[in-house]
C-alpha positions as a Python dict, from the first residue, in 0.01 Angstrom:
ca = {
    (1, 'M'): (0, 0, 0),
    (2, 'V'): (-90, 75, -324),
    (3, 'F'): (-339, -245, -258),
    (4, 'L'): (-470, -115, 74),
    (5, 'Y'): (-530, 246, -117),
    (6, 'N'): (-722, 72, -427),
    (7, 'L'): (-927, -144, -184),
    (8, 'G'): (-1023, 198, -6),
    (9, 'I'): (-1120, 284, -307),
    (10, 'K'): (-1358, 46, -373),
    (11, 'L'): (-1507, 17, 3),
    (12, 'Y'): (-1592, 396, -52),
    (13, 'N'): (-1812, 344, -378),
    (14, 'I'): (-2002, 82, -241),
    (15, 'L'): (-2079, 309, 67),
    (16, 'L'): (-2171, 576, -183),
    (17, 'F'): (-2378, 342, -346),
    (18, 'L'): (-2557, 215, -54),
    (19, 'L'): (-2648, 562, 102),
    (20, 'H'): (-2733, 687, -246),
    (21, 'F'): (-3102, 500, -201),
    (22, 'F'): (-3155, 734, 125),
    (23, 'N'): (-2914, 1011, 147),
    (24, 'P'): (-2952, 1340, -180),
    (25, 'K'): (-2579, 1397, -166),
    (26, 'A'): (-2482, 1072, -226),
    (27, 'R'): (-2745, 1038, -457),
    (28, 'L'): (-2600, 1334, -658),
    (29, 'W'): (-2228, 1168, -610),
    (30, 'V'): (-2355, 839, -753),
    (31, 'D'): (-2608, 947, -987),
    (32, 'G'): (-2349, 1204, -1150),
    (33, 'R'): (-2101, 941, -1214),
    (34, 'R'): (-2303, 757, -1427),
    (35, 'N'): (-2236, 672, -1743),
    (36, 'I'): (-1949, 943, -1691),
    (37, 'F'): (-1720, 869, -1985),
    (38, 'E'): (-1967, 826, -2271),
    (39, 'N'): (-2071, 1165, -2156),
    (40, 'I'): (-1732, 1316, -2188),
    (41, 'A'): (-1635, 1117, -2524),
    (42, 'A'): (-1953, 1274, -2642),
    (43, 'Q'): (-1866, 1638, -2561),
    (44, 'V'): (-1474, 1620, -2507),
    (45, 'N'): (-1257, 1671, -2873),
    (46, 'A'): (-973, 1449, -2755),
    (47, 'Q'): (-738, 1596, -3026),
    (48, 'Q'): (-699, 1925, -2855),
    (49, 'K'): (-507, 2048, -2612),
    (50, 'H'): (-713, 2147, -2253),
    (51, 'I'): (-633, 2288, -1952),
    (52, 'W'): (-745, 2083, -1647),
    (53, 'F'): (-882, 2226, -1335),
    (54, 'H'): (-1031, 2015, -1026),
    (55, 'F'): (-1175, 2161, -758),
    (56, 'A'): (-1310, 1935, -418),
    (57, 'S'): (-1600, 2150, -384),
    (58, 'L'): (-1764, 2505, -406),
    (59, 'G'): (-1491, 2659, -159),
    (60, 'E'): (-1187, 2565, -359),
    (61, 'F'): (-1360, 2659, -676),
    (62, 'E'): (-1391, 3031, -564),
    (63, 'Q'): (-1035, 2993, -393),
    (64, 'G'): (-888, 2857, -732),
    (65, 'R'): (-1104, 3121, -968),
    (66, 'P'): (-898, 3402, -1032),
    (67, 'V'): (-620, 3157, -1169),
    (68, 'L'): (-873, 2961, -1355),
    (69, 'E'): (-973, 3345, -1526),
    (70, 'Q'): (-613, 3459, -1568),
    (71, 'V'): (-527, 3116, -1793),
    (72, 'K'): (-841, 3159, -1966),
    (73, 'K'): (-723, 3535, -2107),
    (74, 'A'): (-334, 3401, -2128),
    (75, 'Y'): (-404, 3032, -2308),
    (76, 'P'): (-748, 3154, -2521),
    (77, 'A'): (-663, 2852, -2777),
    (78, 'N'): (-724, 2594, -2497),
    (79, 'P'): (-1077, 2469, -2373),
    (80, 'I'): (-1111, 2438, -2056),
    (81, 'V'): (-1214, 2113, -1851),
    (82, 'I'): (-1340, 2154, -1497),
    (83, 'T'): (-1404, 1885, -1256),
    (84, 'F'): (-1568, 1847, -882),
    (85, 'F'): (-1554, 1572, -686),
    (86, 'S'): (-1862, 1682, -449),
    (87, 'P'): (-2212, 1760, -561),
    (88, 'S'): (-2200, 2117, -394),
    (89, 'G'): (-1953, 2252, -639),
    (90, 'Y'): (-2060, 2076, -924),
    (91, 'E'): (-2420, 2149, -871),
    (92, 'L'): (-2359, 2541, -817),
    (93, 'R'): (-2119, 2572, -1107),
    (94, 'K'): (-2204, 2281, -1354),
    (95, 'N'): (-2316, 2602, -1626),
    (96, 'Y'): (-1996, 2803, -1506),
    (97, 'S'): (-1937, 3036, -1851),
    (98, 'L'): (-1522, 3045, -1882),
    (99, 'A'): (-1564, 2630, -1874),
    (100, 'D'): (-1610, 2485, -2195),
    (101, 'H'): (-1669, 2124, -1988),
    (102, 'V'): (-1793, 2063, -1617),
    (103, 'F'): (-1763, 1695, -1521),
    (104, 'Y'): (-1787, 1529, -1187),
    (105, 'L'): (-1438, 1353, -1133),
    (106, 'P'): (-1440, 1001, -1158),
    (107, 'L'): (-1325, 777, -898),
    (108, 'D'): (-977, 714, -903),
    (109, 'T'): (-859, 412, -1043),
    (110, 'R'): (-589, 337, -1270),
    (111, 'Q'): (-793, 259, -1542),
    (112, 'N'): (-1072, 578, -1508),
    (113, 'A'): (-777, 768, -1480),
    (114, 'K'): (-577, 681, -1810),
    (115, 'R'): (-893, 646, -1975),
    (116, 'F'): (-1022, 989, -1829),
    (117, 'I'): (-661, 1157, -1906),
    (118, 'E'): (-670, 1025, -2245),
    (119, 'L'): (-1067, 1202, -2330),
    (120, 'I'): (-966, 1529, -2208),
    (121, 'N'): (-576, 1520, -2315),
    (122, 'P'): (-477, 1803, -2111),
    (123, 'K'): (-214, 2053, -2193),
    (124, 'F'): (-139, 2094, -1763),
    (125, 'V'): (-344, 2056, -1484),
    (126, 'I'): (-392, 2264, -1189),
    (127, 'F'): (-536, 2128, -819),
    (128, 'T'): (-647, 2398, -564),
    (129, 'K'): (-500, 2332, -230),
    (130, 'Y'): (-580, 1969, -184),
    (131, 'E'): (-718, 1623, -307),
    (132, 'Y'): (-425, 1427, -364),
    (133, 'W'): (-544, 1129, -609),
    (134, 'Y'): (-246, 834, -666),
    (135, 'H'): (-349, 723, -971),
    (136, 'Y'): (-459, 1057, -1148),
    (137, 'Y'): (-125, 1193, -1036),
    (138, 'K'): (105, 890, -1133),
    (139, 'Q'): (-94, 879, -1457),
    (140, 'L'): (1, 1236, -1529),
    (141, 'N'): (364, 1210, -1470),
    (142, 'R'): (370, 895, -1697),
    (143, 'S'): (231, 1123, -1953),
    (144, 'G'): (479, 1390, -1908),
    (145, 'I'): (134, 1647, -1832),
    (146, 'P'): (244, 1916, -1562),
    (147, 'L'): (72, 1897, -1239),
    (148, 'Y'): (57, 2184, -1011),
    (149, 'I'): (-139, 2261, -668),
    (150, 'I'): (-202, 2600, -614),
    (151, 'S'): (-261, 2735, -230),
    (152, 'A'): (-158, 2446, -85),
    (153, 'I'): (-132, 2433, 253),
    (154, 'F'): (57, 2170, 516),
    (155, 'R'): (26, 2038, 867),
    (156, 'E'): (282, 1846, 1096),
    (157, 'N'): (-8, 1615, 1194),
    (158, 'Q'): (-57, 1522, 796),
    (159, 'P'): (10, 1157, 672),
    (160, 'F'): (287, 1284, 424),
    (161, 'F'): (491, 1349, 710),
    (162, 'K'): (474, 1027, 918),
    (163, 'W'): (698, 715, 956),
    (164, 'Y'): (327, 530, 792),
    (165, 'G'): (309, 781, 479),
    (166, 'S'): (529, 641, 217),
    (167, 'L'): (224, 644, -13),
    (168, 'N'): (118, 987, 38),
    (169, 'R'): (469, 1121, -31),
    (170, 'K'): (520, 909, -335),
    (171, 'I'): (166, 1096, -458),
    (172, 'L'): (347, 1433, -353),
    (173, 'S'): (649, 1310, -604),
    (174, 'F'): (430, 1324, -915),
    (175, 'V'): (355, 1729, -882),
    (176, 'S'): (550, 1921, -1097),
    (177, 'H'): (521, 2241, -868),
    (178, 'F'): (383, 2340, -554),
    (179, 'F'): (251, 2675, -461),
    (180, 'V'): (173, 2692, -88),
    (181, 'Q'): (25, 2952, 131),
    (182, 'D'): (297, 2984, 370),
    (183, 'E'): (653, 2923, 464),
    (184, 'F'): (609, 2658, 708),
    (185, 'S'): (442, 2439, 410),
    (186, 'A'): (726, 2498, 222),
    (187, 'G'): (935, 2380, 463),
    (188, 'M'): (762, 2087, 566),
    (189, 'L'): (768, 1975, 204),
    (190, 'R'): (1173, 2029, 199),
    (191, 'R'): (1173, 1788, 486),
    (192, 'I'): (1050, 1510, 283),
    (193, 'H'): (1285, 1662, -18),
    (194, 'I'): (1027, 1818, -187),
    (195, 'N'): (1191, 2107, -335),
    (196, 'N'): (991, 2207, -618),
    (197, 'V'): (808, 2482, -410),
    (198, 'T'): (707, 2832, -438),
    (199, 'V'): (571, 3036, -144),
    (200, 'S'): (286, 3201, -345),
    (201, 'G'): (42, 3297, -102),
    (202, 'D'): (-326, 3209, -53),
    (203, 'T'): (-516, 3298, -369),
    (204, 'R'): (-822, 3331, -215),
    (205, 'F'): (-734, 3690, -90),
    (206, 'D'): (-721, 3789, -478),
    (207, 'R'): (-1074, 3646, -508),
    (208, 'V'): (-1245, 3813, -223),
    (209, 'A'): (-1086, 4160, -286),
    (210, 'E'): (-1178, 4121, -607),
    (211, 'N'): (-1538, 4072, -512),
    (212, 'A'): (-1531, 4334, -252),
    (213, 'Q'): (-1485, 4564, -527),
    (214, 'A'): (-1825, 4471, -709),
    (215, 'P'): (-2049, 4273, -520),
    (216, 'K'): (-2367, 4189, -661),
    (217, 'Q'): (-2620, 4405, -539),
    (218, 'F'): (-2964, 4321, -340),
    (219, 'E'): (-3187, 4603, -336),
    (220, 'I'): (-3454, 4397, -132),
    (221, 'V'): (-3166, 4345, 144),
    (222, 'K'): (-3062, 4718, 119),
    (223, 'K'): (-3433, 4801, 220),
    (224, 'F'): (-3436, 4592, 444),
    (225, 'C'): (-3119, 4764, 638),
    (226, 'G'): (-3227, 5091, 586),
    (227, 'D'): (-2998, 5331, 807),
    (228, 'S'): (-2943, 5076, 1060),
    (229, 'K'): (-2634, 4915, 1180),
    (230, 'V'): (-2623, 4559, 1059),
    (231, 'F'): (-2510, 4229, 1170),
    (232, 'V'): (-2473, 4012, 908),
    (233, 'A'): (-2399, 3676, 997),
    (234, 'G'): (-2271, 3394, 733),
    (235, 'S'): (-2278, 3019, 684),
    (236, 'T'): (-2407, 2955, 1035),
    (237, 'W'): (-2482, 2653, 1191),
    (238, 'P'): (-2731, 2563, 1486),
    (239, 'E'): (-2527, 2660, 1741),
    (240, 'D'): (-2415, 2982, 1620),
    (241, 'E'): (-2787, 3070, 1607),
    (242, 'N'): (-2852, 3008, 1909),
    (243, 'L'): (-2603, 3274, 2033),
    (244, 'I'): (-2713, 3526, 1787),
    (245, 'A'): (-3074, 3516, 1874),
    (246, 'A'): (-3019, 3619, 2203),
    (247, 'L'): (-2797, 3917, 2041),
    (248, 'V'): (-3105, 3996, 1833),
    (249, 'K'): (-3354, 4004, 2164),
    (250, 'A'): (-3020, 4242, 2327),
    (251, 'Y'): (-2962, 4484, 2059),
    (252, 'P'): (-3329, 4585, 1923),
    (253, 'D'): (-3142, 4885, 1729),
    (254, 'W'): (-2945, 4656, 1504),
    (255, 'K'): (-3072, 4471, 1165),
    (256, 'F'): (-2954, 4139, 1130),
    (257, 'V'): (-2880, 3907, 812),
    (258, 'L'): (-2848, 3558, 837),
    (259, 'A'): (-2722, 3343, 551),
    (260, 'P'): (-2712, 2976, 739),
    (261, 'H'): (-2523, 2698, 587),
    (262, 'E'): (-2814, 2431, 545),
    (263, 'I'): (-3131, 2616, 429),
    (264, 'K'): (-3359, 2291, 419),
    (265, 'P'): (-3707, 2374, 514),
    (266, 'E'): (-3700, 2229, 862),
    (267, 'K'): (-3391, 2425, 986),
    (268, 'I'): (-3520, 2740, 860),
    (269, 'K'): (-3794, 2672, 1050),
    (270, 'A'): (-3549, 2568, 1397),
    (271, 'L'): (-3406, 2914, 1309),
    (272, 'E'): (-3752, 3139, 1317),
    (273, 'D'): (-3861, 2943, 1634),
    (274, 'K'): (-3566, 3036, 1822),
    (275, 'L'): (-3696, 3435, 1805),
    (276, 'P'): (-3975, 3592, 1932),
    (277, 'K'): (-4287, 3624, 1675),
    (278, 'G'): (-4227, 3827, 1375),
    (279, 'A'): (-3899, 3932, 1446),
    (280, 'S'): (-3745, 3717, 1151),
    (281, 'I'): (-3859, 3744, 783),
    (282, 'R'): (-3744, 3539, 537),
    (283, 'Y'): (-3578, 3669, 167),
    (284, 'S'): (-3748, 3431, -28),
    (285, 'V'): (-4132, 3609, 141),
    (286, 'L'): (-3978, 4000, 57),
    (287, 'S'): (-3882, 3876, -287),
    (288, 'A'): (-4219, 3756, -388),
    (289, 'D'): (-4326, 4079, -371),
    (290, 'E'): (-4064, 4357, -456),
    (291, 'S'): (-4334, 4582, -476),
    (292, 'S'): (-4359, 4606, -107),
    (293, 'D'): (-4262, 4967, 53),
    (294, 'V'): (-3950, 5020, 275),
    (295, 'K'): (-4162, 5084, 614),
    (296, 'A'): (-4287, 4755, 571),
    (297, 'V'): (-4005, 4601, 455),
    (298, 'T'): (-3773, 4696, 722),
    (299, 'N'): (-4024, 4610, 1027),
    (300, 'P'): (-3877, 4267, 1089),
    (301, 'Q'): (-3569, 4291, 1299),
    (302, 'L'): (-3346, 3973, 1101),
    (303, 'L'): (-3357, 3845, 745),
    (304, 'I'): (-3317, 3498, 670),
    (305, 'I'): (-3159, 3401, 361),
    (306, 'D'): (-3268, 3123, 234),
    (307, 'N'): (-3142, 3043, -74),
    (308, 'I'): (-2767, 2988, -160),
    (309, 'G'): (-2554, 3183, -360),
    (310, 'M'): (-2563, 3550, -205),
    (311, 'L'): (-2351, 3570, 68),
    (312, 'S'): (-1992, 3652, -80),
    (313, 'S'): (-2189, 3981, -115),
    (314, 'L'): (-2417, 4028, 180),
    (315, 'Y'): (-2108, 4152, 366),
    (316, 'Q'): (-2107, 4470, 196),
    (317, 'Y'): (-2405, 4578, 394),
    (318, 'G'): (-2273, 4487, 735),
    (319, 'G'): (-2083, 4703, 992),
    (320, 'I'): (-1994, 4367, 1205),
    (321, 'A'): (-1949, 3977, 1034),
    (322, 'Y'): (-2002, 3641, 1235),
    (323, 'I'): (-1876, 3352, 1059),
    (324, 'G'): (-2027, 3002, 1170),
    (325, 'G'): (-1885, 2664, 1188),
    (326, 'G'): (-1644, 2725, 1490),
    (327, 'F'): (-1850, 2552, 1728),
    (328, 'G'): (-1815, 2263, 1534),
    (329, 'V'): (-1567, 2098, 1227),
    (330, 'G'): (-1417, 2441, 1186),
    (331, 'I'): (-1488, 2786, 1108),
    (332, 'H'): (-1631, 2899, 712),
    (333, 'N'): (-1494, 3171, 495),
    (334, 'T'): (-1378, 3473, 736),
    (335, 'L'): (-1187, 3660, 432),
    (336, 'E'): (-1521, 3726, 225),
    (337, 'A'): (-1651, 3941, 522),
    (338, 'A'): (-1286, 4078, 586),
    (339, 'A'): (-1238, 4216, 222),
    (340, 'F'): (-1517, 4434, 313),
    (341, 'G'): (-1327, 4569, 577),
    (342, 'I'): (-1536, 4538, 871),
    (343, 'P'): (-1453, 4290, 1190),
    (344, 'V'): (-1542, 3976, 1209),
    (345, 'I'): (-1615, 3740, 1477),
    (346, 'F'): (-1623, 3325, 1488),
    (347, 'G'): (-1623, 3049, 1726),
    (348, 'P'): (-1331, 2871, 1907),
    (349, 'N'): (-1256, 2608, 1619),
    (350, 'Y'): (-1020, 2794, 1407),
    (351, 'Q'): (-695, 2689, 1459),
    (352, 'K'): (-649, 2513, 1160),
    (353, 'F'): (-691, 2856, 962),
    (354, 'L'): (-415, 3076, 945),
    (355, 'E'): (-632, 3376, 847),
    (356, 'A'): (-856, 3387, 1131),
    (357, 'K'): (-513, 3351, 1347),
    (358, 'S'): (-364, 3678, 1143),
    (359, 'L'): (-713, 3823, 1191),
    (360, 'I'): (-696, 3782, 1538),
    (361, 'S'): (-371, 3887, 1585),
    (362, 'N'): (-388, 4209, 1395),
    (363, 'G'): (-720, 4318, 1592),
    (364, 'G'): (-955, 4248, 1282),
    (365, 'G'): (-1073, 3944, 1443),
    (366, 'F'): (-1248, 3787, 1800),
    (367, 'T'): (-1324, 3511, 1847),
    (368, 'I'): (-1561, 3347, 2125),
    (369, 'A'): (-1650, 3055, 2288),
    (370, 'N'): (-2016, 3105, 2431),
    (371, 'E'): (-2281, 3371, 2466),
    (372, 'A'): (-2099, 3556, 2726),
    (373, 'E'): (-1811, 3619, 2516),
    (374, 'L'): (-2016, 3728, 2220),
    (375, 'R'): (-2225, 3988, 2419),
    (376, 'S'): (-1905, 4140, 2548),
    (377, 'V'): (-1702, 4115, 2178),
    (378, 'M'): (-2063, 4307, 2064),
    (379, 'Q'): (-2010, 4559, 2346),
    (380, 'N'): (-1674, 4669, 2300),
    (381, 'L'): (-1817, 4682, 1925),
    (382, 'Q'): (-2090, 4931, 2000),
    (383, 'D'): (-1785, 5178, 2006),
    (384, 'E'): (-1796, 5331, 1677),
    (385, 'V'): (-1437, 5422, 1685),
    (386, 'F'): (-1297, 5077, 1771),
    (387, 'R'): (-1521, 4889, 1518),
    (388, 'K'): (-1381, 5078, 1214),
    (389, 'Q'): (-1056, 5082, 1369),
    (390, 'A'): (-1118, 4673, 1372),
    (391, 'G'): (-1267, 4698, 1013),
    (392, 'S'): (-968, 4863, 871),
    (393, 'A'): (-783, 4606, 1021),
    (394, 'A'): (-940, 4323, 884),
    (395, 'G'): (-974, 4499, 570),
    (396, 'N'): (-596, 4588, 540),
    (397, 'F'): (-503, 4224, 627),
    (398, 'V'): (-667, 4108, 331),
    (399, 'Q'): (-544, 4403, 93),
    (400, 'D'): (-196, 4300, 250),
    (401, 'Q'): (-194, 3939, 154),
    (402, 'K'): (-288, 4003, -209),
    (403, 'G'): (-103, 3876, -550),
    (404, 'A'): (-64, 3493, -502),
    (405, 'T'): (-288, 3433, -858),
    (406, 'G'): (14, 3694, -1040),
    (407, 'T'): (269, 3470, -874),
    (408, 'I'): (112, 3162, -1071),
    (409, 'I'): (43, 3312, -1398),
    (410, 'R'): (444, 3420, -1390),
    (411, 'F'): (578, 3109, -1337),
    (412, 'L'): (328, 2920, -1611),
    (413, 'A'): (386, 3184, -1863),
    (414, 'K'): (788, 3092, -1806),
    (415, 'T'): (724, 2700, -1815),
    (416, 'I'): (451, 2630, -2041),
    (417, 'Q'): (518, 2665, -2434),
}
């Protein structure tokens, strides 16, 4: 099984190398790992104990960020090393102020794992939610370095729990302790005789609640919204945007703020083409002329956010939120919006997301499968009392689920000297 795993890693590396000649993301992935060990050796003092955090991408970084911030306070003498697997995480957080070093994670081979761990000399290691790398986990275990998985979640259909998943189960056996999101995940681990588990909850709740307490302010967006009721759509894909375009026409008294998942020029142009001429304006256009008076700024009905990094704070301006991705591989982050105490709408592919199911069951979330259903939900939310009740349900759900970070930090305080 290890032979097949190693073969898969090599084939993956070859595929990315071939793709990097014409795919920008693959190019970042490959180029970011060139001379990686020389760069690490030049920057990191291997004689000093570091604390290593690994994140698959940007979403996992935000999920694990509350723990990272508390660990930094608890262990100020130990520098922080962050690694990312994906360019979307690394490129946006390579200058993160609380990290002493940020790198791409070298490919998971036996030699790479041994060399990387020797170079950064971890005191302990924290992975967020997932990414189970055989050689890294085995080397950490062999070296006696504690490895913790936080905000982990498991499903019955994963290889860990199948007859053919012996290597996957072996990887899990190298973990010092699991902090899982729910009791079901803990039960699945116990089924395969892994008992070093704490049901801590999801650290995302701590992160989004903290963000909602002190969000970034965007004066341009505030001017655009004015005194209107505001519909904020985040991480949208074309399928989502088709539905929202119909709403824009149906609700001329509402303002719409839309942050697409992809902001390539051709994607933004395609979005604009779905709307009547003059109905939308790009954030970059408004920000280029911040002297615009309020009347001029508030003329278009829809504001397109054509940059990255604003979305988590945009929901403060909304009365209703729509989260994209539900007509594709799965919805994006619903909790960022819910934390601001507004009702959340999303598409039909939400089954893998416990928080989405919970939002629906407590009345703070609404799922739709087509334009007619979106119009129906929107119509119901025109009732201000109903809208506020739904928003309160969403906000209370987030508040009630906070606390995972504290559970993890208390555990570390007892076990890490």
